[in-house]
C-alpha positions in Angstrom: 25.6 38.9 -29.6 22.9 36.4 -29.1 22.9 35.3 -25.1 19.7 33.2 -25.3 20.1 30.0 -23.6 18.8 27.2 -26.0 16.6 24.9 -23.9 15.5 21.2 -24.6 12.3 19.4 -23.6 12.2 15.8 -22.7 9.5 13.6 -21.7 9.8 10.2 -19.2 9.6 7.5 -21.5 7.1 5.2 -19.6 8.1 1.9 -21.6 11.8 2.2 -20.2 11.1 3.6 -16.8 9.9 2.2 -13.5 8.9 4.0 -10.2 9.0 1.1 -7.5 8.6 1.2 -3.8 9.6 -1.1 -1.0 8.3 -1.2 2.8 8.7 -3.9 5.4 5.7 -5.8 6.4 6.0 -7.3 9.8 9.1 -5.7 10.1 11.1 -8.6 8.9 10.6 -8.7 5.0 9.8 -6.2 2.2 7.2 -5.8 -0.1 7.4 -4.1 -3.2 4.9 -2.2 -5.5 5.0 -0.4 -8.6 3.0 2.5 -10.0 2.6 1.7 -13.6 1.2 5.0 -14.9 3.1 8.2 -14.6 4.1 10.9 -16.9 6.8 13.9 -16.7 8.6 16.4 -18.5 12.2 18.0 -18.1 13.0 21.3 -19.4 16.7 21.5 -19.4 19.6 23.7 -20.8 20.9 22.7 -24.2 24.1 21.4 -22.8 23.1 19.7 -19.5 20.6 19.1 -16.9 21.8 21.7 -14.4 18.7 24.4 -13.4 16.1 22.0 -15.1 12.6 22.5 -14.6 11.2 19.0 -13.6 7.4 17.9 -13.4 6.4 14.5 -12.6 2.6 13.0 -12.4 2.2 9.9 -10.9 -1.4 8.4 -11.1 -2.4 6.5 -7.7 -5.0 4.0 -9.3 -2.1 2.3 -11.1 -0.4 1.2 -8.0 0.4 -2.7 -8.3 2.0 -4.9 -5.8 0.9 -8.1 -7.3 -2.0 -8.8 -4.6 -5.4 -7.3 -5.5 -6.5 -7.1 -1.9 -3.5 -5.4 -0.8 -3.7 -3.0 -3.8 -7.2 -2.1 -3.1 -6.1 -1.2 0.5 -3.4 0.9 -0.5 -5.6 2.9 -3.0 -8.3 3.4 -0.3 -8.5 6.2 2.3 -5.9 4.5 4.7 -3.2 5.1 2.3 -3.3 7.0 -1.0 -6.9 7.5 -1.2 -7.0 7.4 -4.9 -10.6 8.1 -5.4 -10.1 11.7 -3.7 -6.5 12.0 -4.7 -5.9 10.4 -8.1 -2.3 11.8 -8.6 1.0 12.3 -6.7 2.8 15.4 -8.2 6.3 16.4 -8.1 7.6 19.9 -9.2 11.2 21.1 -9.0 12.4 24.0 -7.3 16.1 23.7 -7.8 18.4 21.4 -9.8 22.1 21.3 -9.4 24.6 19.1 -10.9 28.0 17.8 -9.7 29.7 15.3 -12.1 27.0 12.4 -12.7 25.0 13.2 -9.6 22.0 15.4 -9.7 20.6 17.1 -6.7 16.9 18.0 -7.2 14.8 19.8 -4.6 11.1 20.6 -4.9 7.6 20.1 -3.6 6.0 16.6 -3.7 2.2 16.8 -3.2 0.4 13.5 -1.9 -3.1 13.6 -1.0 -3.5 17.2 -1.6 -0.6 18.5 0.8 2.6 19.8 -0.3 5.9 18.8 1.3 9.3 19.8 0.6 11.4 16.9 -1.0 14.9 16.6 -2.1 16.8 13.6 -3.7 20.2 12.9 -5.6 19.9 11.0 -8.9 22.7 9.5 -10.9 23.0 10.5 -14.7 23.8 7.4 -16.5 24.4 8.9 -19.9 23.1 10.0 -23.1 22.7 8.1 -26.5 20.5 7.8 -29.6 18.2 4.8 -29.8 17.9 2.3 -32.8 15.2 5.0 -34.1 17.5 7.9 -33.8 15.7 9.6 -30.6 18.1 10.9 -28.4 17.5 9.3 -25.0 19.1 10.2 -21.4 19.2 7.6 -18.5 18.8 8.4 -14.7 18.7 6.3 -11.4 17.4 7.4 -8.1 17.1 5.7 -4.6 15.8 7.4 -1.9 13.9 6.8 1.7 10.8 8.5 2.6 9.1 8.4 6.1 5.3 7.7 5.1 4.0 9.6 8.0 5.6 12.7 6.6 3.3 12.2 3.6 0.3 11.9 5.8 0.3 8.1 5.2 -0.4 7.0 8.9 -2.1 3.8 8.8 -1.0 1.0 10.8 -1.6 -1.8 12.9 -0.6 -3.4 15.9 -0.1 -7.3 16.2 1.4 -9.5 18.8 1.3 -7.3 21.6 4.2 -4.7 20.5 4.8 -5.2 16.9 3.9 -3.2 13.8 2.6 -4.5 10.6 4.2 -1.8 8.5 7.3 0.1 8.7 7.4 3.9 8.5 10.3 3.7 6.1 9.7 3.4 2.5 12.3 3.1 -0.1 11.9 4.4 -3.5 13.6 3.4 -6.5 13.4 5.1 -10.1 14.7 4.1 -13.3 14.0 6.8 -15.8 14.6 7.0 -19.4 14.0 10.5 -21.0 13.0 11.1 -24.7 14.4 14.5 -26.2 11.2 16.1 -27.4 13.0 19.4 -28.9 
C-alpha cells in the first residue's frame, strides 16, 4: 500500500497579485504603498493547503507610493534600507486550515532580523484559467506594528503630534499558479 502523500507546487502569479500597505500620515489620513516585485512558492498536499510550506520574497526597491520623494525616504535607512536589505522574507513554520480560513505562522525577516509572524488568510477558491492552468486565490488582511520590525523613524510636529502611525495595515490579494 502506497502511503506517499502527493504534493503540489504553486508559484505566486505576480501579474494577478498585490501586496499593499497603509499607514496613517499626520494620524488623520492613510497613505498607501505597494511592493511591485515579489515572488513566492507554496508546496501543498495534493488535496489542500493544510500543512503547506510557504516561502515569500519581497524586493524592497520595488516599493511605490506614487511619490518619488516619499518612496526614496522609505527605501532609505530610516525605513527599509533597501541598499543593505534588498529583500523582506517570509517562511512558514505551520499552516492549518479551518473551512475557508488558513492560519499561517512563520518567520518574517525585515532588515536582517527575524520576527515571529502569524496571520489568517481566506481561501477564495480554485479554478482553471482560460489557458487551462490551475489557479488558487487567497486574500489576507493584517495589522503590524512597524516598531516591532525595527522600522522606528518618526517625527514630532505641532508640539505633541506624530507624523506617522506605528500601526501599518497590510492587504494581500494572491493568486497562485499550480506548477506540478
